C-alpha positions in Angstrom: 79.0 54.3 248.3 82.7 55.1 249.1 83.8 58.1 251.0 87.2 59.3 252.1 86.9 63.0 252.7 89.6 63.7 255.3 87.2 64.3 258.2 84.1 65.7 256.5 82.2 62.4 257.2 81.2 63.6 260.7 79.4 66.7 259.3 77.9 65.2 256.1 76.7 61.8 257.0 73.1 63.0 257.6 72.9 64.1 254.0 73.9 60.7 252.7 70.4 59.3 253.7 68.4 62.4 252.4 69.1 61.5 248.8 66.5 59.4 247.0 69.1 56.6 246.5 69.1 53.3 248.3 72.7 52.9 249.5 73.2 49.2 250.1 76.9 49.3 251.1 79.1 52.0 252.6 82.9 52.0 252.5 84.4 54.7 254.7 87.7 55.8 255.9 86.9 57.4 259.2 89.2 60.1 260.4 89.9 61.0 264.0 87.3 58.6 265.6 86.2 59.9 269.0 83.1 60.0 271.2 81.6 62.7 269.1 81.0 60.0 266.4 78.3 58.3 268.4 75.5 60.1 266.5 77.1 58.7 263.3 76.9 55.1 264.4 73.4 55.6 265.9 72.2 56.9 262.5 73.7 53.9 260.6 72.0 51.5 263.0 68.7 53.3 262.7 69.0 53.1 258.9 69.5 49.4 259.1 73.3 49.1 258.5 75.6 46.6 260.2 79.4 46.7 260.3 81.1 43.9 258.2 84.6 45.3 258.2 86.8 47.4 260.6 90.5 47.8 260.2 92.9 50.4 261.5 94.8 52.3 258.8 98.3 52.2 260.2 99.9 53.2 257.0 98.2 56.5 256.6 96.8 59.1 259.1 99.5 58.0 261.6 97.0 55.5 263.0 94.2 58.0 263.4 92.0 56.5 260.6 89.8 53.4 260.6 88.5 51.7 257.5 84.9 50.6 257.8 82.5 48.6 255.7 78.8 48.7 256.3 76.0 46.7 254.7 72.3 47.6 254.8 70.3 44.5 255.8 66.6 43.9 255.0 64.7 44.2 258.4 63.5 40.6 257.9 67.0 39.4 258.2 67.1 39.9 261.9 64.7 40.0 264.8 66.4 43.1 266.2 64.7 46.3 265.3 66.5 49.3 263.8 66.3 51.2 267.1 68.4 48.5 268.8 65.6 47.1 270.9 64.5 43.5 270.4 61.3 43.2 268.3 58.1 41.8 269.8 58.6 38.5 268.0 62.2 37.9 268.9 63.2 35.1 271.3 65.0 37.7 273.3 61.9 39.8 273.9 61.1 37.9 277.1 64.2 39.4 278.8 62.6 42.8 279.1 59.3 41.3 280.3 60.6 38.6 282.6 59.4 39.5 286.1 61.2 36.5 287.6 64.6 37.9 286.9 66.4 39.1 290.0 69.9 40.5 290.5 72.1 38.6 292.8 
């Protein structure tokens, strides 16, 4: 799925996942990236996507655009759950349960 819609990505991204299509890769030219884009990146993470490419577009948009590439990974590929918290079986899961940890 490739999208370059001159800023509409921030208003339409929720609809991308409502279709009954399994989007495995997303190529996006993001316009005017700012803090308001946090819900966008949270949604991608929740849907199982990872960033495999990020490059500033310095030729167009006067540097206000970033080219992204996202891949949807099978959940079995990683021990990290789609909500960003370590899964119960991951080696890192003991960090949240370790009662011996103390801050210096």
